[in-house]
C-alpha positions in Angstrom: 61.2 -16.9 73.0 64.0 -15.8 70.8 66.3 -13.2 72.3 66.6 -11.0 69.2 63.0 -9.7 69.2 63.4 -9.0 73.0 66.6 -7.1 72.4 64.9 -5.1 69.7 62.1 -4.3 72.1 64.6 -3.2 74.8 66.3 -0.9 72.3 62.9 0.5 71.2 61.9 1.0 74.9 65.1 3.1 75.5 64.4 5.1 72.4 60.8 5.7 73.4 62.0 6.9 76.8 64.4 9.3 75.3 61.8 10.5 72.8 59.3 11.1 75.6 61.8 13.1 77.5 62.7 15.2 74.4 59.1 15.9 73.4 57.3 16.4 76.7 57.8 18.1 80.1 56.4 17.6 83.5 54.2 14.7 84.6 53.8 13.2 81.1 57.5 12.5 80.6 58.0 11.5 84.3 55.3 8.9 84.5 55.8 7.6 80.9 59.4 7.3 81.9 58.5 5.3 85.0 56.3 2.9 83.0 59.0 2.5 80.3 61.6 1.9 83.0 59.6 -1.1 84.1 59.1 -2.3 80.5 62.9 -2.2 80.1 63.3 -4.3 83.3 60.7 -6.7 81.9 62.7 -7.1 78.7 65.9 -7.7 80.7 64.1 -10.5 82.6 63.1 -12.0 79.2 66.7 -11.7 78.0 68.0 -13.6 81.0 65.0 -16.1 81.2 63.6 -16.4 77.7 61.0 -19.1 78.7 59.6 -17.2 81.7 55.8 -16.9 81.8 54.5 -13.3 81.1 52.9 -13.0 84.6 56.2 -13.9 86.3 58.2 -11.4 84.2 55.6 -8.7 85.1 55.8 -9.6 88.8 59.6 -9.5 88.8 59.8 -6.3 86.8 57.3 -4.6 89.2 59.1 -6.0 92.2 62.5 -4.7 91.1 61.0 -1.3 90.2 59.3 -1.1 93.6 62.5 -2.2 95.5 64.4 0.5 93.7 61.8 3.1 94.5 61.7 2.2 98.2 65.5 2.2 98.3 65.2 5.9 97.6 63.8 6.4 101.1 67.4 5.8 102.1 70.6 7.2 100.6 71.4 6.3 97.0 75.1 6.7 96.1 75.6 9.7 93.9 77.1 7.6 91.1 73.8 5.5 90.9 71.3 8.4 91.2 71.0 9.0 87.4 70.0 5.4 87.0 68.1 4.7 90.2 66.8 8.1 91.1 67.1 9.8 94.5 63.6 10.8 95.7 60.8 8.5 96.8 57.6 9.4 95.0 54.5 7.1 95.8 52.7 7.7 92.4 55.7 6.1 90.7 54.7 2.7 92.2 51.4 2.9 90.2 53.2 3.8 87.0 55.6 0.9 87.4 52.7 -1.4 87.6 51.2 0.1 84.5 54.4 -0.5 82.6 54.5 -4.1 83.8 50.9 -4.6 82.8 51.4 -3.2 79.4 54.5 -5.4 78.8 52.6 -8.4 80.1 49.7 -7.7 77.8 52.0 -7.2 74.8 54.0 -10.4 75.6 50.8 -12.4 76.0 49.5 -11.2 72.7 52.8 -12.0 71.0 52.8 -15.5 72.3 49.2 -16.1 71.2 49.7 -14.7 67.6 49.5 -17.8 65.4 51.0 -15.9 62.4 54.3 -15.0 64.1 57.4 -16.9 63.1 58.3 -19.7 65.5 61.8 -19.7 67.1 
């Protein structure tokens, strides 16, 4: 898979996350942000390993998100808290999986689209 479309998706994911934060408060922005965080990790996996299978990218993105969440049970250095968070919240684990599943589905559909340009 070409890296340019993946890079565009990563930028759009960040924009979507910022847009959700600007437009919504409370649980909508929090849990949408959690899902989008994992989508961003998924795109980063694809940037590093462009030929990775969608289910592998989803598993890695979910795993990384969960490791970061469980790390919040300990002490996160202050400089990393804006990026990694600071408070463990069990429902976040579910929303990370939702984000990975959405990215997996979109990636799978992209790969199956016979009309898309080939790289």
